[in-house]
N, C-alpha and C positions, 0 to 999 in steps of 0.2 A: 687352237684355243675354240670354245663353242657356246652359243648363248645357251644358258641354263633352261631347261623344259619346265622349270618352275615359276620361269621369270624372273627378272633383272634382280629383285630385292634379295632372293637364295643365292644360298652358295657362294663361288668366289670366281665362277666361273673359269677355271683353269685345268678343267678335267681334258681330258684327252676324249675322242669322239667316241673309241671303243667301251668308255668306262661308264655306266648307266647311273644314272641315279638312284639312290637308293629309298626304296617304299620305308624301310625302316633298316635304320644306320645300327641297331642293336643288333639287327637280325642275322642267324649263321646260314650264308649261302653255304645251300648242299652240295656235296661232292668238294667241297673246301676243307671240311675240319672232320677229324677222327670221327669213326663211332659213336663214343660214348662223352663227346664234347655236348655242353647245352651252358645252357644258363641256370645259376640257380636263384632259391628263394631271394636271394639280395641282391641278384644281377650280376654277380661275380661268375665269371666260366667257371665249369667244372668241368674235369677231365679223369675218367676212372674214376668218379665218385669223389674225388678231390678239388675243392677250391683252388684256385689258381691262390686267392689272396692266402692262402695257407701254405703253398709252394714260395713263393713270395718270402713270406716268414722264416720258414724252415730253411731255405736253401739260398735265398736272394737272388738276383737278377743281375745279368740276364741269365738265363735259365732253359732250355730243351727240355720238351715234355713230354716223354714217349708215351703213347697209348699202348701196351701190351696184347690189348683182347684186339685191337684193330689190326696192331700189326702182325698176329699171329692168323687173325682170321685171313687178312689178303695173303699171307705166302700158302696158308689150308687152299685158298678159294684157285691159284693159279696151279699148283700142284694135280686139285681136281679135276680143275677147267680142263687141261692139257691131257691128262690122263684120260679123261671119258673122251675127247674129241679123237686122240689118238688111238684108243683102242683098236679100233677096225682093223687099223694098219698092224705097225709093230710097237708101238705107247712110244712114250713121252717121258722124259724127266725132267724136273725142274731145280736147275742149281742158284740159291738167291747169289746174287752180285754184292759182295761183302766190300767192293771200294764206297758204294753208296752211302754203309752205315755199317762200321761191326765194334763191334765190344765181344767181353766172352761172353755174357747175358744173350745177345743176341745170336753168338754162333751157339748157345746150348738149345735157345728155343729153334731156330733153323734144324738144328740134328732130330729133338723131339717131335716137331711136325714132318719127318720122314724128305727134307729135300737137301739136295745138295749143296756145297757151299764152292762160292766162284773167289777165288783169292789171285793178287795179280804181283806181290810183293814178298821180300823173305817177312816183313812186319807182319804183315794179313797173317801170312802163313805159324808167323810164331802165336799171333792171337788165336787161330783156331786151334793149334796143338794143344797152349795149354787148357784151352776149355773142354780139350778131349773128344772134340770133333772128329769121326771116322777117318781117318786118312784117305781110305777107297773111296769115299762120298767126295772128296777133294779135287777142282780142275784148280791147276795153278797156269795163269796168263802171266803175260809180260814181253814188250818189246825188244828190253836189253835185261834180260836175267843175266845176274854176275854166276858166276862157278859156285860160290858159297851157296847162291842161293835153289842153283838146279840141283846140286849134291843135297841138301837138306830137303827139298819136294823128295827126291828119289829114296834119300834114304829113309824119311815117312812113311812112303807108299804109297805116293798119290796114285788116285785114281785114271786120271789124265794130264799129262802136262802140255800145257798148246805150245808147240814152237813157233815162231813168229818169221822166221829167216832161214834160207838156206844155209848159212854160216853155223845157224845151231843147232843143225840135224847133226856135223860133224862135233859141237861140243857137246850136246847131250850124250850124244852115243858113244863118245870118250871116257863122258865121266860116270854111265851106268857100266859100261865094259870095266873100268875100273873097279866099279862096287861090287862089278861081281852081278849084277841086277840088270832085268831087261825091263825097260821104260817104257809106260804105257803113252804114247803121245798121239794128238792131234796137229795138223794141220792148218794155221790160219791162212784163208784162202781171200784175197783179196779181189773183189766181184767188178768194181769200177761203179757202184752202184751211186748214185748222186742222194743220199738222204736228204726230204727235203727239212733240214735242221740248223742250229748255227754251225758256222764251218767249223768252228772248234770240238765241237762234239759228233761231228760226219766222221765216219772214219772208214768206209769202204769205197773212197774212191784213190784215183789211183795218184797224186799228187799230197799223201802224207805217210808217215811213219808206220803205219799198222800192217801186218801180213804179207803174203807171198802173192808176187804178179799171177794173177789167172792171163791177162790181155799179152804179158810180156813171155809167155811161154815157161815162165819159171815153177808152176804150179805142179804142172806133169813132173819136171825136172826134181822137184821136192818128193813128189810120191813115189820115183823111181830111184830116188839116192834112201829114204827112208825103208823101202822094204828091202834094197839091198844092205842096208845095217842090220838086218832081220837077228842075228844073234844079240842085239843090245836094243834093239828099239820094237818093240809092237804098235806098227801103224793102228790105232782104235778108229780112227776115222777124221772128219775135216771140220774146221772151222769158220764160218763165217759170221760178221756181227756188224750191219750198215750204219749203227749211230744211234743215240740218244734223243728222247722227248721226241718221239713218233707215232702218230695220232692213227694211220691208214696202216693196211695189209700189202700196199701198193710195191714199196721198197719190196717187201720179205718176197713177193712173185718173182719180183726181177732177180733177186737172189740166190734165190730157191731153184730159176731155172738154170741158170749158169753155172751154181756150184754141182748143181745134178747133171749139167753136162760135163763136168770133169769128172763125176764119179762113172758116167757112161767110157769116157776115155779111156779110162782107170781099167774099168772093165774088158774093153775091146783091145788096148795095146798091151797093156803089162798084167791081164789073166786076172786081176786080184777084186775082189768086192767088197766094197764099202758099206759097213755093217751101219755105223755112226754117221749123225751126220747136227751140229750143234750149230743153229741158225742165230744163237746170240737172243739180244733183250734189247732195251732200248725203248719199250714202252713206254707212251707217254702219260704224264698225270695233268688233271688241273688244278693249273697254280693262278687262275684269275677266271673271269669271265670269258675270255678269248679262247678258254681250251675247252676241247670235248674231245676226251677219253674214251677209247673204248672198253668194257666189261673186258677182265678176262677169260669169259664165255665167247664172246665175241671175236674176240682175239685168235681165241685155240678153233673156233670152227673154220673162220677163214683164211688160217694156215695150216688148217689141217687139209683142206677142199684142194687148195695149193699142192700141195707136196703129192695127195694124190694123184690130183691131174697131170703133174709135170712127169712123175715116173712114170704114169702111166704111158705118156705120150714118147718117153726117151725110153718105152719099153725096159724098165729097172723093179727090181725087187726095192720095196718101199723101205729104208732103212729107220734105224729107229732113231728119234731127235731128239734134241733136249734144247733146253732156253735157259737164260738167265734175266730173269726180272729181276731189278735191283732199285732204283727209283719209284717202281709201281708199286713194290711193297712197303718201304722204307718213307719214300715221299711223304704223304698223305696220314702218315701214323702220328706225325710227331709236328707241334709248334714251338714257337720260339716267345719265350714270354721277357719282356723287356719293360723296366720303369724308366718313364719320362722324366726330362729333367727339362732343359731351356726349350721351351715354344717361342714363333720367330714369325711374327706376320710380314712378308716380305711381299713388295709392290714389284708387279711383274708389265705396268706400261700399260696407262688408260686405268679401265676399271678393274682390271686382273690382278689378283694377288694369289697368295697360297700361304699356308701354314707350312712352318719348317718346324717338325716335332722331332727332338732330338733325343734320344735315347742311348741306354748306356752299356751298347754292345756295339756292333756295325759290322766292318769290311772283316773283320779279326774271326767274326763267327759266320757270316754270310757273304763267300765273298763272289757268291754267283751275280747276283745286280752288277757288280763293275765289270765282271769277266765274261759276261755271256750275253748283256744288257738285260739278265732277265726281269720276269714284272711276280711280284708277290701282291697280297692284298695283308687287309689287318684289321682287327677289330680294337673298341675300348674292351679289356680285357675285365678291368675291377668291381666296374658298376655299369649301369647305363645312363643315359642322356637322353630328354626331349627337346635339346638345342638344336636347331638347324643344323646340317651337316654343312664343311667347308671341305672343300680337297683340301688333302696334306700331301706332305713329303716326310717319311720317315729315314731320318739320315744316325750315322751312329757319332762317336766322341773321335776319332782318328782326323788327323793331319790331310786330308786328301778331302776337295770338292766331289770328289768320287765314290765316296764314302756313304754310300744311299742302301738305303736297306728296302724302303717299297718307294717307287717312284710317285705315282699317284694312286692315291685312294680317297675315298670319303670319312672322316669321323665326324664326331661332335665337335661342334668349333668350341667348345668351352674345354676340350682336353687341357689339361696344365700339367706343371711340375707335380710329380708325386703319382700320377695316375699308371697303371698297368697297361701295356697294350700288348699284344699279342698277334705273332705273325704263322698264320698254318703252311703248313707243308715245306716241313724244314730239316724232312729227318732223312733226304738223299743229299748228299754232296755239300752239306754246311758245315757239319761238326767235322765231316775228311776231309776238307780243303781248309779248315781252321788255322789261325797262325796268332803268333804273338806279335802281330806288328805292333811298335810302338810299345812295348813292354804291355802289353794287357793279358790278362790272363784267360785261358779258353774255361767257358761255362761249363758247368756240371750238366750230363745227361739223367732225368730222372725218368725212372717207368712209375707210371700209376697204371693200378690193375686193383677193382672193388674196395674203392675205399682207402686203398693201402698205398703210399709212395717208399720207394726206395732209390736210392742214386746207385747206378749203373758206370757211370764215369765220373770221378769227382771232380768239383771244380780246380784248376790250378789255383796256386798261390803262386804269391812272390818269391818265397823261398825254391819253389820248384825253378823257376826262370833263373835267380841267383846261384843256384845248385850246378848248374852248367856254366857259369862265368868262372873259370878257374884263374881266369890274367893273373 
């Protein structure tokens, strides 16, 4: 708790130290909202030229509102920034990480804008193929791919299949031989880098499920086995992904140095030149005022300098590189619109209290707060207010005390039943992680652009839920 900077008669003194008191509780904080989000003449938020009030009337709440122009601009910006930074070297490719959010419309946008697409399950592969995404620009991940998933990926002709274990080398080789194809594969290498992020989204330290260990010597053995199976496997390159929600390039420097050391070892001991290196994604986004993400241009310039320097010091030919942004493209493009129900003023002891604002969604459409202790922001979306701000906790309708959407934020103290509030930066890992907990149907995803709204993922219904119940 902290004393309120505007004085004891203002606010409810329940805000954490990092949360600044708003100069204007109705204002949109730069960096949090998609590029077409603004206040309309009536005070309601507009996205892509469409009022959230109209969206609520047409499709109901909760609803995820995807700003198509914003999503596609971010994708192209990553594509162009990395292409330009690596142009003097061997070039760079951008693969959109479909696990952050994927549907048919998104797959088509990614295709039209010239990016590759990274999928990690048979279901994601099915979405991409149904959308007509070119298989040669698909990358297939997964730490425990089934035989059916591998077979389908190879039959489709995916451009790269990322092998995650020594066992999988033999598995993929056998399936490729049975199909009479030569699988284009990359080896995912665990570099031992401790990314400074939540432990559940750090993916390159040793004690976790992903990849082939570099320190244990398994990585060189994996290359040796892959090259030995050259009749059915083509070693495209190496892959390294250090985690998610990363705000600096320091981790990439260490990871690049270690994986490029393996590239030199492969060259010197096995006589094979590694031509491609995928350094993954994990670029962070701004969820609130604590976060200061770098621009795609800053990331591309910084990482290209790292790769060039490390290759020079190791006397290596610079490989062509690839990156897999997902959150940094999808996250800020989308906001979730909720309807307010119950509002409770809860005493916290002494003079402190907090408004609990219950909405018609919750952890079924955004599990990240409960799962990762994630912090989100929010705004009163349907109107503006000149009432003094109060610290609120936005909570859902589920039977869990951990069903929290926004832990701490300022909203006008007159927020009440029937209001609309919007939570920004929900485009990544919200719908993808959505569930039917308490048998609550998942919300729709609507795309807005140039004053038009179209549903790209429809709202689930009770009929959908009951259709699976065959008992």
